[in-house]
C-alpha positions in Angstrom: 43.2 26.3 -70.4 44.2 27.9 -73.9 46.7 30.5 -74.3 47.6 32.6 -77.0 50.5 34.7 -77.7 50.6 38.2 -79.8 53.3 40.8 -80.3 53.5 43.9 -77.5 52.6 47.2 -78.4 53.3 50.5 -76.8 49.5 49.9 -75.2 51.1 47.4 -73.2 53.7 49.5 -71.4 51.8 49.5 -68.3 51.4 45.9 -68.3 55.4 45.6 -68.5 55.5 47.8 -66.1 53.5 46.1 -63.8 54.9 43.2 -64.2 58.7 44.0 -63.7 57.0 45.9 -60.0 55.9 42.7 -58.9 58.8 40.2 -60.6 61.2 41.8 -58.0 58.6 41.8 -55.6 58.3 38.3 -55.6 62.2 37.8 -55.5 62.3 40.0 -52.3 64.5 42.1 -54.4 64.7 45.7 -53.0 62.3 47.6 -51.3 59.0 49.1 -52.4 60.3 52.8 -52.6 63.0 51.4 -55.0 60.4 49.5 -57.0 58.4 52.6 -57.4 61.6 54.4 -58.6 62.5 52.2 -60.8 59.2 51.8 -62.2 59.1 55.8 -63.3 62.1 54.9 -64.9 62.0 51.8 -67.0 58.6 53.2 -68.2 60.4 56.1 -69.6 62.8 53.9 -71.5 60.5 51.1 -72.4 58.2 53.5 -74.3 61.1 54.8 -75.9 62.2 51.3 -76.8 59.1 50.5 -77.8 58.5 53.2 -80.0 61.8 52.5 -81.7 62.0 49.0 -82.1 64.7 48.2 -79.7 62.5 46.2 -77.5 60.0 43.8 -79.2 58.0 41.9 -76.6 54.9 38.9 -76.7 51.8 38.6 -74.1 50.5 35.5 -73.3 46.4 35.7 -72.9 43.9 33.7 -71.9 40.3 34.3 -72.3 41.5 37.7 -73.5 42.9 38.5 -70.4 46.7 39.3 -70.1 48.7 36.2 -67.6 52.5 36.8 -68.7 54.7 38.8 -70.8 58.4 38.9 -71.8 60.3 41.8 -73.7 63.3 40.8 -75.8 66.2 44.2 -76.0 68.6 44.4 -79.3 71.9 46.0 -77.5 75.2 47.2 -79.0 77.6 44.9 -78.1 81.3 45.5 -78.1 83.2 44.2 -80.5 84.7 40.6 -79.4 86.7 37.7 -80.7 83.8 35.2 -80.3 81.3 36.6 -82.8 81.6 39.8 -85.3 77.8 41.1 -84.7 77.5 44.7 -83.3 73.7 43.6 -81.2 72.9 40.8 -78.7 69.5 39.7 -77.7 68.7 40.4 -74.1 65.7 38.9 -72.5 63.9 40.6 -70.1 61.2 40.7 -67.6 59.6 37.4 -67.9 56.6 37.4 -66.4 53.6 35.0 -65.6 50.7 35.6 -63.0 51.0 33.5 -60.2 47.9 31.5 -60.7 49.1 30.7 -64.5 52.9 30.0 -63.8 53.7 26.1 -64.1 52.1 25.5 -67.5 54.7 26.4 -69.8 54.4 30.0 -70.9 57.6 30.9 -69.8 59.1 28.8 -72.2 56.8 29.6 -75.0 57.6 33.4 -74.6 61.1 32.5 -74.5 60.9 30.5 -77.7 59.1 33.1 -79.4 61.7 35.7 -78.9 64.7 33.0 -79.7 62.7 32.7 -83.1 62.4 36.6 -83.3 66.0 37.1 -82.2 67.4 34.0 -84.7 64.6 36.2 -87.6 66.6 39.2 -86.8 69.9 37.6 -87.4 70.8 37.8 -83.9 73.4 34.9 -82.8 73.7 35.6 -79.0 70.9 35.9 -76.5 71.8 36.8 -72.7 69.5 37.1 -69.3 69.2 37.0 -65.8 67.8 34.4 -64.4 65.9 33.9 -60.8 66.9 31.4 -58.9 63.6 29.4 -59.6 63.8 30.3 -63.3 67.5 28.9 -63.4 66.5 25.6 -64.6 63.9 26.3 -67.3 66.9 28.4 -69.1 69.4 25.6 -68.2 66.8 23.3 -70.1 66.8 25.7 -73.3 70.3 25.9 -73.1 71.4 29.6 -71.5 74.7 28.7 -69.9 75.8 30.5 -66.9 78.8 32.9 -68.0 81.5 34.8 -66.1 79.9 37.8 -65.2 80.8 39.7 -61.8 79.6 42.9 -60.0 81.0 44.8 -57.8 78.9 47.3 -55.5 80.5 51.0 -55.0 77.5 52.8 -53.6 77.0 52.0 -50.4 73.1 52.6 -50.6 72.6 50.1 -53.0 71.6 46.9 -51.0 73.5 43.2 -52.4 70.4 41.1 -53.5 70.2 38.0 -51.6 69.7 36.0 -54.3 73.4 36.4 -56.0 75.5 33.5 -55.2 77.7 31.7 -57.1 74.9 29.5 -59.0 77.5 28.4 -62.1 
């Protein structure tokens, strides 16, 4: 089966929203009501980000059917002594329909977005990986960092996938 990649357009907005919802459902991350709230907020933000170019993405298609997608955000970065760059890449919303997994699509989309980042002069790309996807990203050279997270609101559940994976 052949797959083609194409750039994301604003007309793909609902597709990326859907991918985000099912991605978190697949990871058993939050509940349905929380994912619905997230979808509404994400839709508004992604619409703006795609319109301004702050987010770019790729879509994988097979026989005219969308089977996967991924997004890259150009995020402002705090100054640090490692890099003079003011912007970094943040890879997110990497999703492949279940029946098309294990065919290299996430890798192909990630490579395409890393190439885009390099072409834009971006020297660092970050992501948050699910436990399932962690081996893929490690094989591509991504490394765990020292990031920590503290939940201050008692209403926010700690996701089951938060474990020390360093």
